[in-house]
C-alpha positions, 0 to 999 in steps of 0.5 A: 434204455437201449440194450445190447443184443444177446443169445436168445433164451426161452425167456428172452427180453430186453435186459439192462446192463447189470451192476455188480453189487458192492463192487466198483468197476475199478475193483474188477479184474481187466477180464471182467470189467465191465460186464456187458448187458446180454447181446440179443440174437434172434435165430433165423433173422438176417444179420448184416456184416456190421451187425454180425461183427457187433455181435461177435464183439459183444460175445467176446470174439465168439460166434456160433455156426447158426449166427454166421449163417444168419450173417450170410456166411457160407460153410465154404467161407467159414472154412476158408477163414479158419484155414487162413488163420483169420478165425479159429474154431475152439469147439465144434460149431463155435468160431473165435473171430480174434485168433490168439485172444485168450482170456477167461471171458472168451473161453467161458463164452465159447464153452457156454455157446458150445453147450446151447442157448439154454445153458449157464456157467456154473460152479467154479466158472460162475464163482470166478465171474461173481468174484467168489474166487480169485483164480481162473478155473482150469476147466469150465463148468456149464450147466445144461437141462437134465433131459439134454445130452451132448458130448463134453466140449474140450476143457469143459465139464458139462453138468445137468440139472432140472432147474437150470432156468430158475437158477440162472441169473436173468441179467448177467452175461455170459449166463451164469448161475446166481450167486446163491446157487453158485455158493451151494453148488460149490458146497455140494462139491467141497467139505464143510469148512470150504462151504463156510468160507465161500458163504462168509466171503459172499456175504462179507463182499455183499454179493448176497445176504443170509436171507437170500441164501436161505431162500435158495437153500430151501429150494434145494431139498437134496443139498449136501450138508443141508442141516449144517448149512442152515446153522452156518447161515444163522452164524453168518447172519450173527456176524461170523466172518470165517470158518474158524469163527463159525466153528468156535460159535458152534463147537465151542460155545453152543455145544458146551452151553457157554454164552454166545457172545457178540461177533465183530464187536467194537469196544470203543475203537475203530477195531473190531474183535472176533467175539466179545462178552460185554457183561464179562468184559472178555474178548476172544481173538481167533487166530487163523492161518491168515492175518496173524503171521510173522513179527508184524502180525504178533506186534499188531495183536499185542497192541490190540490186547494192550489197548483192550486191557487198558479199557478193562477187557481181558483178551483170550487167544485161540488157534485153529488147533484149539477150536478144531482139535481140542474144542472141549478143553478150550470150552472148559478153559473159557468157562473157568475164565468166565466164572472168575469174571462173574459168569454164574453158569457151568459148561455142559458135556457135549455129544463128543465122546470123552468131553472134558469141558466140565472137568477142566481146571485153570 
């Protein structure tokens, strides 16, 4: 298979056109579809004008000064093209050959090439390209080797790491950190709930797996929230799909010794329920801020509850405020319901000061 040319890297070799796991081309935004294979450029090798034009097209309209020199363009010719408006110069040593083009891939490629051929897009920029974020970041994050120093190009946040090469995806151009390391880069910057959300999103969209995330996490000994992230990955692997579900499993059920339940359980219909306790025929639906708003949402929830009741299941609903604010009381109330339905256990007091789970009466 013939591959398109790409900016050379220390590990440069022929690379196939990548595919986005679990996503069709029609699901990608216009700026991101299709993702081209990485272009090949060998510094110092002469480029014909047609090859230079093809390289610019494969780099989303961007050329570097070194590439222009290999294409036999002099400094005077480059200055003339910029002065006459045929080209523009978004960063030092970087040329946009299609003035006025303003899409994320063009800006990201310009930022990446301005930082060198051993760099990679990271954090919010990588998240957007991977499909982990729905909005373009205002500033573009670029990761470079820790031992290199450069001035930050305009609207670019330069970050440094000793692990750029091993954390960069080998196939996707513009170069970017892998989905797994992008997830943990974001977790390094955000609070724990945001980390849960991005992990759940990456797994639910089949961009990665909990196993691959565990492998990446094991290679990051200084990762923020590491202990909690290991626990979160276990919950996501068990089927939890949102920060609220993870919090409920960890802070309400596990912390108070209640049965773990089954995540995303079906009771014989096409619909799935957040957490089910089949032996007790109890369902817990967790109503977060999205998906349950308005009259239509309440009507849908009511129909689900009635259908479950017709099959002998009791539905209990809990909100974000219940799980995050009064988790101990919620645990005690669930324990009382479970006891009525045949659970022989008793809730235990968690580590939270003033836990009331063992003393709640329904």
